[in-house]
C-alpha positions, 0 to 999 in steps of 0.5 A, spaced: 850 285 841 851 277 843 848 275 849 853 277 854 850 273 860 853 267 860 852 264 868 843 265 871 843 272 872 840 276 879 834 278 878 832 286 881 824 289 879 824 295 878 819 297 882 813 303 879 812 310 881 808 310 887 804 316 883 801 310 878 798 306 883 794 312 885 791 313 879 789 307 877 785 306 884 782 312 883 780 309 876 777 303 879 774 307 884 771 312 880 768 305 875 765 303 881 762 308 883 759 308 875 757 301 876 754 303 882 749 309 880 745 303 876 743 300 884 742 307 886 737 309 880 734 303 879 734 300 886 736 293 889 731 289 887 729 292 879 736 292 878 738 285 880 731 283 875 734 287 870 739 282 869 733 277 867 730 281 862 734 288 861 741 286 856 743 294 856 745 292 864 749 286 862 753 291 856 754 296 861 758 291 866 761 288 859 764 295 858 767 298 865 769 290 866 776 291 861 776 298 864 777 296 870 782 291 870 786 295 867 787 299 871 787 294 876 793 290 873 795 297 872 796 298 880 798 290 882 802 288 876 804 282 876 812 281 878 814 277 872 811 284 868 814 289 872 821 291 868 828 288 870 834 288 871 838 281 870 846 281 872 850 277 872 858 278 873 858 278 864 853 283 862 847 287 865 840 286 861 834 291 862 828 288 861 822 293 860 815 292 862 809 289 860 806 296 858 813 297 853 814 292 851 807 292 848 810 299 845 815 294 841 822 296 847 826 292 847 831 288 852 837 293 852 845 290 855 852 292 856 857 287 858 862 287 863 870 285 863 875 284 865 877 291 866 870 293 868 872 298 874 865 300 875 858 301 873 855 309 873 847 310 873 847 317 870 840 321 870 843 324 864 841 332 861 842 335 855 843 344 858 839 342 863 834 338 858 832 331 862 835 326 856 833 320 859 837 315 864 843 311 862 848 305 863 854 307 864 860 302 865 868 306 866 873 301 863 881 302 864 884 308 862 877 312 862 873 310 857 865 309 856 861 305 854 853 306 856 846 304 853 840 308 854 835 305 859 828 307 858 825 303 863 830 306 869 826 313 867 821 313 873 827 311 879 825 314 885 833 316 889 830 311 893 830 305 888 835 308 885 840 306 891 838 300 892 838 297 885 845 300 885 846 296 892 844 289 888 847 290 882 854 291 886 853 285 890 852 281 884 858 284 879 862 285 885 863 292 882 862 300 885 856 303 882 855 311 882 849 315 881 850 321 878 847 327 874 851 329 868 849 334 864 851 336 858 853 342 856 853 347 850 861 346 850 859 339 850 863 338 857 860 334 861 858 336 869 858 330 874 854 331 880 851 327 886 843 325 884 839 327 889 832 326 890 827 329 885 824 335 887 816 336 890 814 341 884 817 335 879 814 328 882 807 333 882 808 335 876 809 328 873 803 327 877 800 330 874 801 328 867 799 320 868 791 325 872 791 327 865 789 319 863 783 320 867 780 327 862 777 323 858 773 318 862 770 323 868 769 328 863 766 323 858 761 321 866 760 328 867 757 330 859 753 324 861 749 326 867 749 332 864 747 329 857 747 336 852 745 336 846 750 330 841 753 337 838 755 340 844 758 333 848 763 333 841 765 340 842 766 339 850 770 333 848 774 337 843 775 342 848 777 337 854 782 333 849 786 341 847 786 341 855 790 333 856 794 335 851 795 343 853 797 340 860 801 335 857 805 340 854 805 344 860 808 339 864 812 337 859 815 344 859 816 345 868 818 338 868 824 339 863 823 333 859 823 333 851 815 333 850 813 333 841 806 332 841 808 330 832 802 328 828 803 320 830 802 321 836 796 327 836 792 322 831 793 316 836 791 320 844 785 323 839 782 316 838 783 313 844 781 319 847 774 319 843 773 312 845 774 312 852 770 319 852 764 316 848 764 310 853 763 315 859 758 319 857 754 313 853 754 308 859 753 314 865 747 318 859 744 311 859 744 309 867 740 317 868 736 316 862 733 309 863 729 311 869 
């Protein structure tokens, strides 16, 4: 499709979920606590003296600094790193944020014509199972064109209403928020979009919190410092626990979580790196005295 935007677009930033910021701030605090262990164990004077002759102190700071920087970016992302809508009277483009772009997600767009008569933001279900968010343009005669807009998947009902107002003001078209459920017989049932339930919000927050399991678990094992075999066994158990919770949360919330081999390999390597780093850093701090 050629670029549908022929004029300077109106840009609407898609806000990130509040739970993502809260979890990122919690992880920053956890890393800062680990850094504070050094002065507490060594004493302020010995700690500052260690910068002159103990390279391991610098190593610990250099290992934790990128982690803190990453979570700080997640908690307080620059405006230009957030997903956004670029809207004009001739089209709407959904531009993914920096996290999605790092996984090779590309912008998607849908054109508007003089025949377009309304726009739908639809949270889609397939026989009750979550199927993502889509933007649909209806034209005269009832025909529809749609795009899959994964960057919008985490919209709250309030944020969706605000975006709908901005889209309508720019395009001059009415915008409706719907939940569309494709039934077994192929028919589609449409209902008004209501805010997600408290249970669903808790499920999503739990899934996000699972990202901190290797860091917290590694820190605890660093404090206990058992045998290498026990560190490996506990690490494997924590990874299986993380995968199990993510799978259960996905089923509980109605999303299609498929723990395929490429995903499992990616998570186990990233888990092992984070877990091992936490074990070594915390273990070194408490055993160095």
